[in-house]
C-alpha positions in Angstrom: 120.7 117.5 83.1 118.1 120.3 82.9 117.8 122.4 86.1 114.9 121.4 88.3 113.9 122.1 91.9 116.0 119.9 94.2 114.3 117.1 96.1 115.1 116.8 99.8 117.4 113.9 100.7 115.1 110.9 101.0 114.3 109.3 104.3 114.9 105.5 104.4 111.9 103.5 103.2 109.9 101.9 106.1 110.6 98.2 106.4 107.1 97.3 105.2 107.2 99.5 102.1 105.8 97.9 99.0 106.4 99.1 95.5 106.3 98.3 91.8 108.7 98.4 88.9 107.8 101.3 86.7 108.1 100.8 83.0 107.4 103.4 80.3 104.1 101.8 79.3 102.8 102.7 82.8 104.1 106.2 83.1 100.8 107.9 82.2 98.7 105.5 84.2 100.8 106.1 87.3 100.1 109.8 87.1 96.5 109.4 86.2 95.6 106.7 88.8 98.0 107.6 91.5 97.8 104.2 93.1 98.6 103.5 96.7 102.3 102.3 96.5 105.2 103.4 98.7 107.8 103.5 95.9 108.5 102.8 92.3 111.7 101.4 90.9 113.2 102.1 87.4 116.1 100.9 85.5 118.8 103.6 85.9 120.2 103.5 82.4 116.9 104.4 80.9 117.2 107.9 82.5 120.8 108.8 81.8 119.8 111.3 79.1 120.0 115.0 79.8 116.3 116.0 79.9 113.7 114.7 77.5 110.5 112.7 78.1 112.0 109.9 80.3 113.5 112.2 82.8 110.3 114.3 82.7 108.2 111.3 83.7 110.7 110.2 86.4 110.5 113.7 88.0 106.7 113.5 88.0 106.8 110.0 89.6 109.2 111.4 92.2 106.5 113.9 93.2 104.1 111.0 94.0 106.3 108.6 95.9 109.8 107.5 96.7 112.1 106.1 94.0 114.5 103.3 93.8 117.2 103.1 91.0 118.0 99.6 89.7 120.9 99.2 87.3 121.5 96.6 84.7 124.6 97.9 82.9 127.4 98.4 85.4 128.9 94.9 84.9 130.4 95.0 88.3 131.9 91.5 88.0 133.7 92.2 84.7 137.5 92.5 84.4 137.0 95.5 82.0 137.7 98.8 83.8 134.6 100.3 85.3 133.2 102.9 82.9 133.7 106.4 84.2 131.0 107.8 82.1 128.5 105.3 83.4 129.3 106.1 87.0 129.2 109.8 86.2 125.7 109.5 84.7 124.5 107.4 87.6 125.8 109.9 90.1 124.1 112.7 88.3 120.8 110.8 88.3 121.1 110.1 92.0 121.8 113.7 92.7 118.8 114.7 90.6 116.1 112.4 92.0 117.5 111.4 95.4 116.4 107.8 95.3 115.8 105.9 98.6 117.7 102.8 97.2 120.3 102.2 94.5 121.0 98.7 93.3 122.9 96.6 90.7 123.3 93.0 89.9 126.0 90.7 91.1 127.0 89.7 87.6 129.1 90.7 84.6 128.1 91.6 81.0 131.1 92.8 79.1 134.6 91.7 78.1 137.1 93.7 76.0 134.4 96.4 75.5 131.9 94.0 74.0 128.5 93.7 75.9 126.3 90.7 76.1 122.6 91.4 76.3 122.4 89.4 79.5 123.4 89.3 83.2 126.0 86.6 83.3 126.9 84.6 86.5 130.3 84.8 88.2 132.5 81.9 89.3 132.4 81.6 93.1 136.1 81.6 93.7 138.3 83.5 96.1 139.9 85.4 93.2 136.5 86.6 91.9 135.4 87.5 95.5 138.4 89.8 96.0 137.8 91.3 92.5 134.1 92.0 93.2 134.8 93.5 96.6 137.3 95.9 95.2 134.9 96.9 92.4 132.0 97.5 94.8 134.1 99.7 97.0 135.2 101.7 94.0 131.6 102.1 92.9 130.4 103.2 96.4 133.1 105.7 96.6 132.2 107.2 93.2 128.5 107.3 94.1 129.0 108.6 97.6 126.5 106.1 99.1 126.0 102.3 99.7 125.1 100.1 96.8 122.8 97.1 97.0 123.7 94.0 95.0 121.1 91.5 93.7 121.5 87.8 93.5 121.0 86.3 90.0 118.8 83.5 88.7 121.3 81.0 87.2 121.2 78.1 84.9 124.8 76.7 85.2 127.6 76.3 87.7 131.4 76.6 87.1 133.7 73.7 87.8 136.1 76.2 89.3 133.6 77.2 92.1 135.3 77.1 95.5 132.2 78.0 97.6 128.5 78.0 97.3 126.7 81.0 96.0 125.3 82.0 99.4 128.8 82.1 101.0 130.1 84.2 98.1 127.3 86.7 98.4 127.6 87.0 102.2 131.3 87.6 102.0 130.9 90.3 99.3 128.6 92.1 101.6 130.8 91.7 104.7 134.0 92.7 103.0 132.7 95.6 100.9 130.1 97.1 103.2 127.5 97.0 100.5 123.9 96.0 101.0 122.0 93.1 99.5 118.9 93.1 97.4 117.5 89.6 97.9 115.5 88.6 94.8 113.2 85.9 96.2 112.1 84.7 92.7 115.8 84.4 91.6 116.5 82.4 94.8 113.6 80.1 94.1 114.6 79.6 90.4 118.2 78.9 91.2 117.4 76.6 94.0 115.1 74.5 91.7 117.6 74.6 88.8 120.6 73.5 90.9 118.9 71.4 93.6 119.9 73.3 96.8 117.8 74.3 99.8 116.8 78.0 99.9 117.0 77.7 103.7 120.8 77.2 103.5 121.1 80.4 101.4 119.0 82.4 103.9 120.9 81.2 106.9 124.2 82.4 105.4 123.1 86.0 104.7 124.0 88.7 107.3 120.5 90.0 108.1 121.8 93.5 108.7 123.0 93.7 105.0 119.7 92.7 103.4 118.0 96.0 102.5 115.4 95.1 99.8 113.4 92.2 98.3 112.3 91.6 94.8 109.4 89.4 93.7 108.6 88.4 90.1 107.3 85.6 87.9 109.1 82.8 86.1 108.3 80.3 83.3 108.9 76.6 83.0 110.8 75.1 80.1 110.6 71.4 79.5 112.9 69.5 77.2 112.2 66.4 75.1 114.2 64.2 77.5 112.0 65.2 80.4 114.4 67.7 81.9 113.0 70.9 83.3 114.4 74.4 83.9 112.9 77.5 85.4 113.6 80.8 83.6 113.4 84.2 85.3 111.2 86.0 82.7 109.4 88.6 84.8 106.4 88.0 82.6 103.7 86.7 84.9 102.2 86.7 88.4 104.4 85.8 91.4 103.9 82.0 91.8 102.4 80.5 94.9 105.7 78.7 95.6 107.6 82.1 95.5 105.0 83.7 97.8 105.5 80.8 100.2 109.3 81.3 100.1 108.8 85.0 100.6 106.8 84.2 103.8 109.8 82.1 104.9 112.2 85.0 104.2 110.0 87.3 106.2 110.1 84.9 109.2 113.8 84.5 109.0 115.0 88.0 108.0 112.1 90.3 108.7 110.4 92.9 106.6 112.3 94.9 104.0 111.0 97.2 101.2 109.6 94.8 98.6 109.2 95.4 94.9 107.1 93.6 92.3 109.0 93.3 89.0 107.2 92.7 85.7 109.1 93.4 82.5 107.4 91.4 79.7 103.8 90.8 78.7 103.0 93.8 81.0 99.5 93.7 82.6 97.4 96.8 83.5 98.9 98.9 86.3 96.3 97.8 88.9 97.5 94.2 88.5 101.0 95.2 89.7 99.5 97.3 92.5 97.5 94.4 93.7 100.6 92.2 93.8 102.4 94.9 95.9 99.4 95.1 98.3 99.6 91.3 98.7 103.3 91.6 99.6 102.5 94.3 102.1 99.8 92.1 103.7 102.3 89.3 104.0 104.8 91.5 105.7 102.3 92.6 108.3 101.1 89.0 108.8 104.5 87.3 109.1 106.7 90.1 110.4 104.3 91.5 113.0 105.5 94.9 112.1 103.6 98.2 111.9 103.5 99.4 108.3 102.2 102.7 107.1 98.7 102.6 105.6 
């Protein structure tokens, strides 16, 4: 990477921090408008290049507020070996921009070197649990810092499952020492698709492991036979039902840095900022915590 002035090691984000996912379409608007947000989050892999416009914009954003790096390509649940070049690029990016948080998805994407353009769910078995724990520990050692893992939205279950998702996620955190990124929209989508109670999921999570929340929008898909499925599209406002579940999460687990994700049909930047401010207001209302202005 091109030399640049080093950033100080970041202080942890305050519990009530509210941020937005930063996409390339909003790079210029962020610098021009300088909205009141506590942090922005980017997809790590988009900034692996050595220099160039993407890293330039990221450095400029880092001057305005804290950063969070969110990966989509590590494939931590795959049986393929972890890619040393991926881990090296991620470690270089972390050293360069000093993000407050680093996260990935509890999923897999590749087999025999072939990548699916998706985040695929894991079977919730003891074998998969041991495999993921070992991989997480390997990643954390390579990065020199804790990793947060995000729960997926899912549309199927495996017959081989030996435990519910919430038990699997909680055990990964306990055994590996990683943190958890609780995506509230994904929790809502999966609960509706599979018919479980989100309260059971929340009750199983070790509160001390939960370090961040995500909020996003979903879409409905209805089939000719009347069946319905919710799809995590990140293409619209956070729904009223997800806001209500978020309030329940705050009551049970307390405030954590919260991010608004929006990846398709992007609105103007102020729309994202307004959603982040709403999340901050809910954190103050339900968690009774002091948040920075």
